[in-house]
BAFI-3210 file (N, C-alpha, C; in Angstrom, 3 decimals, decimal comma, padded with zeros to 6 digits):
// residues 313
n [1|2|3|4|5|6|7|8|9|10|11|12|13|14|15|16|17|18|19|20|21|22|23|24|25|26|27|28|29|30|31|32|33|34|35|36|37|38|39|40|41|42|43|44|45|46|47|48|49|50|51|52|53|54|55|56|57|58|59|60|61|62|63|64|65|66|67|68|69|70|71|72|73|74|75|76|77|78|79|80|81|82|83|84|85|86|87|88|89|90|91|92|93|94|95|96|97|98|99|100|101|102|103|104|105|106|107|108|109|110|111|112|113|114|115|116|117|118|119|120|121|122|123|124|125|126|127|128|129|130|131|132|133|134|135|136|137|138|139|140|141|142|143|144|145|146|147|148|149|150|151|152|153|154|155|156|157|158|159|160|161|162|163|164|165|166|167|168|169|170|171|172|173|174|175|176|177|178|179|180|181|182|183|184|185|186|187|188|189|190|191|192|193|194|195|196|197|198|199|200|201|202|203|204|205|206|207|208|209|210|211|212|213|214|215|216|217|218|219|220|221|222|223|224|225|226|227|228|229|230|231|232|233|234|235|236|237|238|239|240|241|242|243|244|245|246|247|248|249|250|251|252|253|254|255|256|257|258|259|260|261|262|263|264|265|266|267|268|269|270|271|272|273|274|275|276|277|278|279|280|281|282|283|284|285|286|287|288|289|290|291|292|293|294|295|296|297|298|299|300|301|302|303|304|305|306|307|308|309|310|311|312|313]
n.u [024,434|024,581|027,382|026,790|024,123|025,339|027,034|024,942|023,271|025,584|025,672|023,252|023,241|025,339|023,859|021,481|022,380|024,204|021,910|020,443|021,953|021,836|018,957|019,537|021,143|019,729|018,321|018,731|017,369|014,919|011,692|008,945|006,393|003,531|001,733|002,386|004,798|007,969|010,696|013,573|015,300|015,360|016,785|019,512|022,873|024,743|028,277|029,508|030,040|032,230|033,822|034,521|034,335|032,643|030,585|029,377|028,198|026,104|027,025|027,731|027,312|028,705|026,814|027,819|027,768|026,913|029,449|031,242|033,592|034,661|033,183|032,050|034,177|033,754|033,167|030,725|030,419|027,945|026,160|023,278|021,738|023,484|027,250|029,954|030,897|033,370|035,148|037,508|036,955|034,163|032,194|029,389|029,244|031,309|033,482|034,983|037,615|039,010|039,797|041,609|040,441|040,965|040,266|042,348|043,524|044,189|045,635|043,870|041,521|040,197|037,552|035,729|032,175|029,911|029,241|028,742|027,825|025,617|023,738|020,469|016,811|014,570|011,047|009,572|007,165|005,813|005,335|007,334|011,206|013,748|016,948|019,563|022,960|025,814|028,746|031,004|034,368|036,754|036,218|037,134|039,464|038,489|035,914|036,058|036,538|034,279|032,227|031,928|028,648|026,084|022,764|019,942|016,988|014,153|011,550|008,205|007,948|006,358|008,328|009,772|013,145|014,830|017,552|019,955|020,537|022,576|021,931|022,918|025,235|025,780|027,311|029,946|030,564|028,032|026,040|023,315|021,127|018,935|016,159|014,044|011,697|010,317|010,513|010,623|007,959|005,248|005,007|002,970|001,421|000,177|002,057|004,517|004,291|004,356|007,060|010,258|011,862|014,391|017,495|019,255|022,330|022,396|021,468|023,743|025,409|025,404|027,104|028,454|027,477|029,357|028,301|027,107|029,511|031,053|029,497|029,324|032,299|032,594|030,574|031,839|034,566|033,588|032,146|034,741|036,067|034,468|034,537|037,331|037,600|035,959|037,470|040,001|039,449|038,076|040,459|042,679|041,706|039,971|037,385|033,828|030,324|028,370|030,541|033,067|032,516|034,069|034,796|032,156|030,547|030,835|029,654|026,776|026,331|026,165|024,043|021,849|022,703|021,735|019,114|018,907|019,599|017,774|015,466|015,806|016,251|013,931|012,466|010,860|010,323|009,226|010,998|012,719|014,762|016,914|016,338|014,389|010,597|007,983|004,754|004,085|004,359|006,985|009,348|011,052|012,383|015,013|017,211|017,761|018,492|020,655|020,789|018,991|019,491|019,642|017,367|017,178|017,236|015,086|012,732|013,390|012,857|009,959|009,197|010,148|008,127|005,818|006,042|005,857|003,416|001,774|002,504|001,463|-000,873]
n.v [-001,858|-005,437|-008,015|-009,979|-008,999|-007,061|-008,275|-009,700|-007,686|-005,892|-008,484|-008,534|-006,089|-006,199|-008,030|-006,905|-004,281|-005,842|-006,810|-004,381|-003,228|-004,923|-003,996|-001,493|-001,031|-000,569|001,846|004,268|004,284|004,615|005,781|006,942|008,694|010,871|008,529|007,575|005,250|005,284|004,038|004,179|001,997|000,751|002,437|001,885|001,517|-001,335|-003,228|-003,146|-006,027|-004,964|-003,418|-000,786|002,591|004,583|002,507|001,521|003,368|005,934|008,903|011,875|015,029|018,284|021,056|023,627|027,191|030,394|032,195|030,940|029,100|027,435|025,925|023,497|021,467|019,487|016,274|014,048|011,486|009,169|007,589|005,832|005,311|003,734|003,554|004,679|003,109|001,095|003,775|004,888|004,585|005,446|006,985|008,878|010,613|011,833|014,558|015,085|017,048|017,498|019,289|022,726|026,007|026,770|024,500|022,379|019,246|017,954|016,584|014,423|015,942|015,399|015,286|014,698|015,279|014,265|012,111|008,745|007,703|008,555|009,713|010,295|010,252|012,784|014,091|016,530|019,430|019,356|016,909|015,695|014,162|014,451|013,640|013,499|013,571|012,813|014,456|015,883|016,489|019,241|022,419|025,548|027,610|030,417|029,768|028,916|026,213|024,574|021,742|020,391|019,884|017,717|017,379|015,683|016,454|014,536|013,933|012,677|011,078|009,307|008,185|006,177|004,584|006,847|009,339|011,129|014,882|017,592|020,559|022,791|024,439|026,384|029,093|027,896|024,992|023,701|021,581|020,636|018,145|017,193|014,944|012,994|010,229|006,881|005,696|007,542|007,851|007,143|003,740|001,609|003,105|003,733|004,471|003,784|001,059|000,196|000,762|-000,250|-003,476|-002,829|-001,892|-002,664|-003,268|-003,302|-005,909|-008,186|-007,816|-006,070|-003,699|-004,493|-003,464|-001,847|-002,640|-005,581|-006,239|-006,646|-008,523|-010,816|-011,431|-011,726|-013,941|-015,680|-016,150|-017,119|-019,499|-020,993|-021,204|-022,561|-025,153|-026,172|-025,819|-028,112|-030,255|-030,122|-030,467|-032,870|-034,788|-034,211|-034,250|-036,310|-036,022|-036,604|-036,295|-033,536|-032,568|-031,920|-029,333|-026,488|-024,648|-024,817|-024,456|-021,664|-020,561|-021,740|-020,430|-017,499|-017,632|-017,781|-015,112|-013,647|-013,730|-013,031|-010,465|-009,105|-009,379|-007,833|-005,300|-004,710|-005,201|-007,876|-009,539|-008,732|-007,216|-004,494|-002,178|-004,063|-005,625|-008,631|-008,564|-009,862|-010,856|-013,233|-016,339|-016,091|-018,814|-021,570|-023,885|-023,204|-023,397|-025,674|-026,884|-029,224|-030,471|-032,902|-035,302|-037,376|-038,992|-037,450|-034,889|-034,463|-034,593|-032,458|-030,598|-031,251|-030,467|-027,608|-026,717|-027,180|-025,494|-022,976|-023,061|-022,540|-020,147|-018,789|-019,304]
n.w [086,092|085,709|084,951|083,267|082,304|080,823|078,774|077,460|076,572|074,794|072,590|071,738|070,122|068,882|066,555|065,993|064,703|062,465|061,042|060,735|058,734|056,403|055,864|055,403|053,392|050,303|050,867|049,738|047,544|047,595|048,438|050,546|050,468|051,172|051,400|049,113|047,165|045,832|044,015|042,745|041,635|039,311|037,402|038,316|037,217|035,960|035,900|033,024|030,119|028,471|030,303|030,498|031,740|030,050|029,109|030,945|032,928|033,327|030,598|030,658|028,554|029,368|028,126|025,699|026,383|024,787|023,987|026,028|025,744|027,418|028,390|027,081|027,915|029,931|030,891|032,552|034,517|035,823|038,364|039,041|042,625|042,964|043,219|040,988|038,524|037,674|038,608|040,819|044,462|046,150|044,658|043,210|041,224|038,937|037,436|034,505|033,286|029,903|028,071|027,158|027,750|025,035|023,459|023,324|023,681|027,362|029,898|031,567|034,268|037,187|039,300|042,252|041,953|043,720|046,106|046,703|048,847|051,738|049,658|048,677|048,272|047,898|048,164|045,830|045,616|043,489|043,009|041,702|042,070|044,041|043,942|046,012|045,820|047,859|049,386|047,572|046,398|047,985|046,928|045,469|046,842|046,956|047,521|050,272|050,189|050,322|049,974|046,995|045,264|044,078|042,255|040,944|039,493|038,987|036,675|036,501|033,780|030,792|028,970|028,859|030,736|030,035|030,275|032,178|031,672|031,580|033,644|034,540|036,350|039,169|041,504|043,390|042,566|042,690|041,336|038,556|037,320|035,155|034,696|032,811|033,222|033,416|035,578|037,615|038,510|041,117|042,442|041,248|039,549|036,152|034,489|035,674|036,297|033,460|032,897|032,009|034,023|034,773|034,001|030,503|031,007|033,392|035,040|035,024|037,470|040,221|042,118|045,296|047,872|051,147|053,466|052,749|051,602|054,225|055,596|054,045|054,290|057,063|057,545|056,045|057,309|059,678|058,668|057,937|060,615|062,057|060,753|060,402|062,886|063,973|062,396|063,940|066,637|066,248|064,967|066,614|068,960|069,099|069,834|069,837|067,793|069,247|070,576|069,310|068,183|068,007|070,924|072,029|074,295|074,581|072,457|072,714|075,147|074,115|072,338|074,559|075,769|073,774|073,772|076,279|076,321|074,283|075,829|077,962|077,048|075,771|077,928|077,864|079,760|082,059|083,443|085,766|085,973|085,682|087,695|089,006|088,469|090,668|091,488|092,365|095,156|096,829|096,020|097,189|096,329|094,987|096,242|096,847|094,246|092,029|094,562|094,899|095,844|097,749|100,335|102,752|101,310|099,913|102,292|103,598|101,510|101,206|104,012|104,061|102,172|103,037|105,636|104,026|102,855|105,437|106,040|104,181|104,250]
ca.u [024,264|025,764|028,204|025,959|023,204|026,082|027,198|023,585|023,310|026,112|025,400|021,960|023,520|026,187|023,166|020,831|023,393|024,371|020,530|020,461|023,286|021,145|018,216|019,353|021,926|019,373|017,291|018,758|016,598|013,573|010,957|007,581|005,604|002,229|000,810|003,086|006,238|008,923|011,135|014,242|016,625|015,311|018,027|020,867|023,819|026,009|029,303|029,538|031,224|033,292|034,769|034,919|033,542|031,457|029,625|029,150|027,687|025,777|027,963|026,755|028,229|028,315|026,433|028,466|026,532|027,148|030,544|031,838|034,439|035,609|031,782|032,279|035,077|033,673|032,362|030,295|030,233|027,453|024,908|021,842|021,194|024,883|028,452|029,917|031,381|035,141|035,772|038,182|036,084|032,718|031,542|028,362|029,148|032,512|033,734|036,395|038,005|039,741|040,354|041,513|039,087|041,157|039,698|043,432|043,368|045,155|045,649|042,332|041,490|039,014|036,967|034,324|031,211|029,013|029,679|027,017|027,793|025,073|023,032|019,058|015,473|013,364|009,807|009,091|005,982|005,056|005,382|009,012|011,605|015,472|018,254|020,739|024,571|026,520|029,226|032,109|035,825|036,155|035,949|038,603|039,793|037,214|034,457|035,937|036,963|033,191|032,047|030,930|027,361|025,077|021,069|019,351|015,609|013,727|010,362|007,383|007,072|006,242|009,267|011,255|013,736|015,378|018,972|019,908|020,701|023,229|021,140|023,925|026,295|025,946|028,692|030,926|030,370|026,489|025,865|022,302|020,813|017,412|015,927|012,694|012,089|009,035|010,678|010,380|006,425|004,818|004,946|001,383|000,681|000,077|003,077|005,127|003,938|005,070|008,277|011,349|012,177|016,100|018,525|020,169|023,965|022,577|021,340|024,784|026,177|025,149|027,766|027,845|027,639|030,025|027,687|027,144|030,844|031,161|028,635|030,452|033,437|032,214|030,418|033,241|035,639|032,666|032,372|036,378|036,125|033,777|034,956|038,681|037,516|035,713|038,065|040,836|038,678|037,883|041,205|043,439|041,151|039,390|035,854|032,709|029,394|028,801|031,821|033,592|032,209|034,934|034,114|030,638|029,666|030,560|028,130|025,657|025,824|026,160|022,479|021,348|022,778|021,319|017,708|018,330|019,430|016,301|014,465|016,318|016,145|012,349|011,558|010,246|010,302|008,680|011,972|012,834|016,117|017,683|015,920|013,316|009,738|006,853|003,793|003,591|004,748|008,528|009,930|012,457|013,048|015,858|018,412|018,152|018,836|021,478|020,887|018,127|020,383|019,583|016,235|017,260|016,849|013,447|012,336|013,829|011,841|008,625|009,016|009,947|007,121|004,731|005,998|005,452|001,655|001,212|002,825|000,425|-002,563]
ca.v [-003,226|-006,808|-008,058|-010,476|-008,161|-006,327|-009,327|-009,975|-006,214|-005,991|-009,574|-008,336|-005,076|-006,653|-008,832|-005,924|-003,655|-006,373|-007,070|-003,365|-003,200|-005,662|-003,411|-000,342|-000,715|000,058|002,660|005,624|004,474|004,279|007,197|006,843|010,269|011,191|007,642|006,722|004,569|005,536|003,210|004,412|000,813|000,297|003,206|001,505|000,505|-002,466|-003,355|-003,759|-006,910|-004,343|-002,885|000,600|003,724|004,843|001,816|000,966|004,561|007,491|009,724|013,600|016,226|019,570|021,765|024,943|028,094|031,061|033,246|030,197|027,831|026,134|024,882|022,152|020,557|018,696|014,935|013,473|009,910|009,106|006,564|006,153|004,039|002,829|004,118|005,024|001,743|001,558|004,315|004,741|005,471|005,450|008,276|009,035|011,963|012,395|015,483|014,937|017,928|016,936|020,213|023,632|026,915|027,198|023,441|021,552|018,175|018,220|015,248|014,433|016,254|014,476|015,904|014,275|016,141|013,928|010,958|007,616|007,448|009,979|010,054|010,076|010,665|013,506|014,315|017,971|019,913|018,986|015,434|015,480|013,763|015,007|012,630|014,324|012,627|013,149|015,607|015,533|017,408|020,655|023,912|026,544|028,757|031,144|029,131|028,552|024,782|024,185|020,309|020,478|019,056|017,786|016,801|015,513|016,429|013,467|013,901|011,305|011,101|008,667|008,426|004,822|004,974|008,253|009,746|012,575|015,653|018,414|021,562|023,726|024,721|027,435|028,980|026,896|023,410|023,241|020,867|020,123|017,538|016,767|013,672|012,474|008,830|006,285|005,077|008,403|007,787|006,085|002,335|000,916|003,688|003,331|004,505|002,961|-000,399|-000,283|000,907|-001,372|-003,495|-002,640|-001,556|-003,636|-004,315|-003,376|-007,198|-009,103|-007,775|-005,294|-003,657|-004,982|-002,083|-002,282|-003,862|-006,764|-007,084|-007,155|-010,087|-011,759|-011,669|-012,236|-015,136|-016,695|-016,307|-018,069|-020,921|-021,382|-021,267|-024,062|-026,198|-026,417|-026,123|-029,528|-031,228|-030,292|-031,371|-034,544|-035,560|-034,165|-034,423|-037,414|-035,984|-036,978|-035,475|-032,138|-032,139|-031,465|-027,934|-025,701|-023,527|-025,105|-023,377|-020,066|-020,423|-021,801|-019,140|-016,574|-017,532|-017,059|-013,661|-012,793|-013,649|-012,377|-008,616|-008,824|-009,073|-006,733|-003,947|-004,455|-005,324|-008,673|-010,340|-008,170|-006,474|-003,206|-001,739|-005,515|-006,398|-009,119|-008,379|-010,780|-010,962|-014,601|-016,198|-016,990|-019,928|-021,767|-024,791|-022,866|-023,603|-027,225|-027,396|-029,867|-031,232|-033,926|-037,152|-038,543|-038,602|-036,057|-033,523|-034,518|-034,455|-031,092|-029,964|-031,287|-029,469|-026,051|-026,606|-027,218|-024,291|-022,159|-022,979|-022,445|-018,646|-017,859|-019,435]
ca.w [085,121|085,855|083,731|082,458|081,173|079,954|078,056|076,585|075,154|073,411|071,990|070,872|069,991|067,351|066,179|065,520|063,627|061,139|060,317|059,984|057,546|055,468|055,553|055,228|052,318|049,548|051,167|048,765|046,098|047,909|049,482|051,060|050,649|051,107|050,910|047,864|047,209|044,507|043,874|041,624|041,366|037,531|036,819|038,444|036,114|036,533|035,178|031,531|029,746|028,219|031,503|030,459|032,313|029,264|028,651|032,688|033,640|032,362|030,606|030,203|027,951|029,628|027,014|025,452|026,351|024,121|024,580|027,045|025,199|028,070|029,403|026,556|028,075|030,662|030,868|034,015|034,517|037,112|038,667|040,500|043,709|043,215|042,681|039,717|038,051|037,322|039,098|042,235|045,144|046,294|043,878|042,684|040,219|038,601|036,339|033,925|032,236|029,302|026,932|028,018|026,914|023,497|023,079|022,962|024,769|028,063|030,819|032,676|035,591|037,463|040,262|042,432|042,220|044,280|046,257|046,711|050,315|052,449|049,049|049,317|047,478|048,471|047,100|045,859|045,900|042,112|042,851|041,104|042,907|043,793|044,242|046,364|046,251|049,276|049,403|046,789|046,202|048,009|045,142|045,674|048,529|046,871|048,037|051,260|050,059|050,136|049,190|045,535|045,387|042,774|042,587|039,899|039,432|038,357|036,543|036,016|032,304|029,986|028,107|028,908|031,460|030,036|030,843|032,400|031,182|032,458|033,740|034,831|037,692|040,307|042,465|044,102|042,327|042,692|039,766|039,004|036,066|035,157|034,663|033,115|033,234|034,043|037,195|038,891|038,894|042,008|041,967|041,092|038,652|035,028|033,719|036,110|035,774|032,135|032,913|032,087|035,242|034,917|032,391|029,765|031,533|035,029|035,380|035,069|038,559|041,129|043,038|046,988|049,349|052,125|054,535|052,366|051,680|055,461|055,957|053,233|054,955|058,493|057,246|055,315|058,371|060,906|058,192|058,243|061,934|062,430|059,535|060,956|064,442|064,107|061,969|064,789|067,888|065,604|064,539|067,482|070,299|069,392|070,369|069,010|068,175|069,348|071,281|067,951|067,931|069,131|072,485|072,009|075,801|074,333|071,343|073,525|076,116|073,326|072,096|075,733|076,093|072,883|074,365|077,317|075,791|073,998|077,398|079,174|076,308|075,250|079,103|077,638|080,869|082,928|084,628|085,738|086,177|085,730|088,612|088,497|089,537|090,233|092,254|092,820|096,202|096,743|096,029|097,797|095,837|094,229|097,206|096,632|093,092|092,410|095,824|095,530|095,389|099,004|100,947|103,526|101,196|099,928|103,416|104,083|100,586|101,765|104,982|103,712|100,906|104,275|105,856|103,056|103,008|106,539|106,334|103,355|104,576]
c.u [024,834|026,145|027,617|025,066|024,117|026,511|026,216|023,471|023,980|026,098|024,725|022,450|024,145|024,803|022,362|021,494|023,781|022,766|019,964|021,064|022,240|019,787|018,323|020,223|021,109|018,422|017,416|018,102|015,494|012,719|009,542|006,792|004,171|001,327|001,040|004,368|006,836|010,112|012,773|015,278|016,463|016,405|019,306|021,397|024,794|027,219|028,947|030,644|032,280|034,676|035,438|033,860|032,165|030,458|028,979|028,279|026,903|026,940|026,924|027,556|028,063|028,070|027,094|027,064|027,792|028,612|031,386|032,766|034,879|034,232|031,918|033,560|035,119|032,657|032,194|029,772|029,233|026,065|023,812|021,727|022,467|026,059|028,728|030,833|032,938|036,051|036,542|037,771|034,671|031,871|030,337|028,238|030,566|032,642|035,192|036,504|039,218|040,479|040,488|040,571|039,888|040,662|041,052|043,518|044,508|045,083|044,510|042,435|040,274|038,490|035,270|033,258|030,083|029,605|028,106|026,988|026,823|024,061|021,301|018,045|014,921|012,226|009,740|007,551|005,294|005,032|006,506|009,789|013,225|016,014|019,489|022,311|024,867|027,798|030,870|033,391|035,544|036,205|037,528|038,496|038,466|036,257|034,559|036,038|035,709|033,205|031,246|029,661|026,859|023,880|020,770|017,817|014,853|012,061|009,877|006,664|007,260|007,112|010,372|011,944|014,726|016,859|018,967|020,660|021,127|022,213|021,895|024,426|026,130|026,975|029,058|030,549|028,992|026,024|024,221|021,983|019,487|017,144|014,568|012,657|010,486|009,408|010,800|008,771|006,476|004,880|003,739|000,742|001,058|001,470|004,381|005,414|004,644|006,185|009,343|011,626|014,113|016,622|019,367|021,484|023,735|021,937|022,476|025,411|026,353|026,553|027,527|028,370|028,764|029,510|027,679|028,842|031,541|030,597|029,305|031,838|033,440|031,629|031,276|034,102|034,935|032,678|033,795|036,506|035,845|034,340|036,311|038,490|037,072|036,399|039,517|040,252|038,821|039,274|042,439|043,005|040,712|037,765|034,979|031,498|029,234|030,168|033,055|033,350|032,918|034,299|032,265|030,053|029,670|029,335|026,879|025,437|025,596|024,463|021,703|021,329|022,159|019,935|017,857|018,638|018,345|015,666|015,014|016,139|014,771|011,554|010,444|009,706|009,984|009,639|012,343|014,075|017,195|017,352|014,343|011,570|008,522|006,055|003,514|004,369|006,179|008,926|011,000|013,135|014,331|017,092|018,739|018,311|020,204|021,628|020,251|018,721|020,018|018,052|015,993|016,774|015,561|012,866|012,260|012,844|010,468|008,479|009,009|008,530|005,838|004,544|005,570|003,801|001,208|001,455|001,737|-000,930|-002,640]
c.v [-004,569|-007,050|-008,903|-009,639|-007,579|-007,053|-009,278|-008,586|-006,099|-007,129|-008,957|-007,314|-005,304|-007,346|-007,799|-004,993|-004,355|-006,761|-005,542|-002,716|-003,817|-004,915|-002,481|000,334|-000,325|001,320|004,138|005,490|004,299|005,739|006,834|008,417|009,992|010,335|006,699|006,360|005,040|004,854|003,629|003,418|000,671|001,125|002,626|001,045|-000,419|-002,468|-003,870|-004,817|-005,826|-003,444|-001,519|001,494|004,478|004,230|001,148|002,293|005,418|008,647|011,164|014,598|017,395|020,237|023,148|025,828|029,594|031,994|032,234|028,673|026,845|025,205|023,698|021,013|019,687|017,541|014,841|012,224|009,726|007,939|006,632|004,831|003,048|003,661|003,681|003,485|002,053|002,524|004,389|005,502|005,108|006,382|007,926|009,778|012,093|013,457|015,121|016,325|017,566|018,183|021,750|024,578|026,927|025,515|022,239|020,580|018,314|016,703|015,602|014,940|016,106|015,172|015,383|015,398|015,781|012,414|010,028|007,867|008,741|009,910|009,480|010,429|011,569|013,977|016,163|018,164|019,511|017,389|014,703|014,703|014,402|014,151|013,889|013,167|013,427|014,097|015,154|016,031|018,741|021,492|024,430|027,463|030,053|031,178|028,823|027,004|023,994|022,573|020,657|019,320|018,912|016,870|016,492|015,227|015,480|013,886|012,891|011,964|009,659|008,191|007,261|005,548|006,122|008,166|010,855|013,681|017,394|019,809|022,871|023,762|026,175|027,467|028,059|025,577|023,217|022,832|020,307|019,199|017,218|015,771|013,415|010,933|008,350|005,704|006,225|008,404|006,826|004,739|002,016|001,886|003,185|003,170|003,570|000,986|-001,095|000,066|-000,277|-001,871|-003,055|-002,400|-002,638|-004,256|-004,113|-004,800|-008,189|-008,980|-006,225|-004,952|-003,504|-003,725|-002,566|-002,738|-005,348|-007,630|-007,413|-008,432|-010,958|-012,446|-012,516|-013,729|-016,183|-016,821|-017,364|-019,438|-021,704|-021,808|-022,376|-025,114|-026,524|-026,135|-027,481|-030,481|-031,386|-030,861|-033,011|-035,861|-035,545|-034,588|-035,847|-037,294|-036,293|-036,466|-034,231|-031,581|-031,785|-029,820|-027,013|-024,405|-023,786|-024,150|-022,416|-020,000|-020,892|-020,817|-018,013|-016,347|-017,274|-015,581|-012,888|-012,556|-013,085|-010,917|-008,550|-008,774|-008,129|-005,329|-003,685|-004,628|-006,740|-009,778|-009,862|-007,518|-004,761|-002,852|-003,182|-006,043|-007,154|-008,713|-009,392|-010,565|-012,315|-014,871|-017,130|-018,216|-020,471|-023,200|-024,424|-023,506|-025,064|-027,835|-027,989|-030,703|-032,428|-035,339|-038,046|-038,264|-037,914|-035,172|-033,515|-034,275|-033,213|-030,012|-029,852|-030,460|-028,365|-025,873|-026,309|-025,756|-023,152|-022,259|-022,434|-020,877|-018,157|-018,618|-020,672]
c.w [085,359|084,701|082,733|081,435|080,525|078,768|076,579|075,642|074,470|072,675|070,815|070,186|068,483|066,220|065,365|064,493|062,524|060,361|060,218|059,113|056,449|055,096|054,847|053,614|051,190|049,893|050,271|047,556|046,287|048,749|049,655|051,402|050,107|050,708|049,400|047,814|045,642|044,857|042,381|041,169|040,049|036,955|037,153|037,631|036,830|035,823|033,949|031,184|029,051|029,117|031,718|031,160|031,338|029,146|030,193|033,512|033,073|032,223|029,697|029,836|028,721|028,226|027,048|025,864|025,416|024,982|025,591|026,306|025,981|028,851|028,551|026,723|029,140|030,622|032,458|033,677|036,227|037,164|039,499|041,168|043,516|042,631|041,361|039,464|037,228|037,634|040,528|043,173|045,320|045,733|042,906|041,186|039,900|037,411|035,511|032,902|031,221|028,120|027,843|027,308|025,446|023,031|022,897|024,234|026,033|028,889|031,733|033,822|036,482|038,960|040,407|042,777|042,860|044,724|046,592|048,175|050,984|050,938|049,230|048,247|048,348|047,643|047,268|045,703|044,699|041,962|042,256|042,652|043,115|044,755|044,714|046,430|047,561|048,745|048,561|047,056|046,859|046,768|046,237|046,732|048,152|047,466|049,528|051,704|050,450|049,513|047,822|045,720|044,017|043,088|041,219|040,046|038,571|038,240|036,102|034,770|031,733|028,789|028,180|030,396|031,297|030,472|031,242|031,677|032,280|032,447|033,961|036,317|038,270|041,153|043,235|044,030|042,746|041,397|039,819|037,115|036,304|034,379|033,961|032,749|033,939|035,298|038,000|039,303|039,982|041,838|042,189|039,976|037,277|034,082|034,593|036,230|034,442|032,021|032,733|033,842|035,773|033,602|031,568|030,742|033,103|035,525|035,712|036,721|039,279|041,883|044,725|047,118|050,419|053,153|053,805|052,214|053,000|055,919|055,265|054,140|056,461|058,514|056,777|056,459|059,139|060,429|058,612|059,536|062,298|061,567|060,068|062,520|064,645|063,812|063,198|065,972|067,601|065,691|065,832|068,949|070,390|069,676|069,144|069,142|068,291|070,653|070,416|067,662|068,615|069,574|072,153|073,364|075,402|073,496|071,990|074,281|075,001|072,631|073,374|076,051|075,099|073,202|075,191|077,352|075,052|075,052|078,182|078,379|076,232|076,385|078,430|078,865|081,946|083,977|084,567|086,323|086,729|086,806|088,889|089,562|089,751|091,686|093,107|094,300|095,930|096,826|096,612|097,367|094,971|094,947|096,821|095,260|092,880|093,428|096,160|095,184|096,983|099,444|101,733|102,881|100,477|101,077|103,843|103,027|101,229|102,777|104,791|102,789|102,197|104,886|105,691|102,898|104,205|106,728|105,054|103,182|103,464]
res [m|r|a|r|e|a|t|a|v|a|v|f|a|v|l|a|a|m|a|a|v|c|v|a|q|d|m|s|c|q|l|n|s|d|g|k|t|f|d|l|s|p|l|r|k|g|p|n|p|s|g|n|m|e|n|s|n|y|v|v|q|q|q|a|h|d|g|d|t|d|s|d|s|y|t|y|y|l|n|i|c|a|a|v|v|n|d|n|g|n|t|g|c|v|q|y|k|t|r|d|p|q|g|n|p|i|a|p|v|r|k|v|t|g|g|y|s|g|s|l|v|k|s|l|n|a|g|d|l|r|y|e|y|g|p|g|d|p|h|s|a|r|c|n|n|a|s|r|t|t|v|i|i|l|l|c|e|d|v|g|l|g|s|p|i|f|a|g|e|a|n|c|g|a|y|t|f|v|w|a|s|c|a|a|c|p|v|g|s|a|i|r|n|a|c|p|s|q|l|p|c|s|s|s|s|k|k|l|s|g|g|s|i|l|l|i|i|f|f|s|l|l|s|a|y|l|l|f|g|v|l|y|n|r|w|v|h|g|a|k|g|m|e|q|v|p|n|r|e|f|w|s|e|t|w|s|n|a|k|a|g|c|s|y|i|f|s|c|s|g|t|s|g|g|t|s|v|s|a|s|k|p|s|t|s|i|k|y|q|g|m|m|t|d|e|k|a|e|e|a|l|d|a|d|l|d|a|e|e|d|l|y|g]
***
């Protein structure tokens, strides 16, 4: 691949990657299955004006079991389609232990049971949904330090948005929650149409994804670069019009390279292996580009074209 083609492909790949970030950042909320579309975004919670975790996330207390005095000492903070608000890190579900087996208060012990990165929605055979978080903190040595996992089974029911309920913990930190909600119904169904569009506290501010932050930083730096570049060229070099744009030749070539990259990758221009293939007669006018400044050059071109017509009949 020639250097120009390599540059074109690289420019196009960067632009395509930036576009993919914008498209994929909310895909953990959506699912298309058997001709039905599911969208869990109404369940997403956002920052609450109070600024504390209790009012900005779903809070679930682990229910006590008979003879198990330790099981009621765990509190879970979780969010869906977004990271846990006001928590350090990109977490989806966090467990806090605040009491010992005897019920005495202790310093909070924090464990991440599920990460927001890597979370996704899956469809179950019964028409219900399964929301899987990404891997959490490692478990104990007896579990070979396997990552903790958390799943939510979402049931389509006409009960409003609902809230999650702790269902149980399997060996080695596999946590399960059950959530009955109208948001788990297919988009367009009667129950889903009557479902609230958003939680009360989620409309104030949605937590930006990493891709969104990256794009904001990129375009902010690009705007500052163009602004200060124009001012510098105008005041220092006395440039006018388009000459004020910093590195104007580079930006012009970048756009051309982006189009060339698209043509090369998708074979838009009928190329094969980077070599142009054409069934038309060869043109000899290329060698005269930039030389049509006198009568002799025009006569030479006419003579060349006449010879070409004789050659091809």
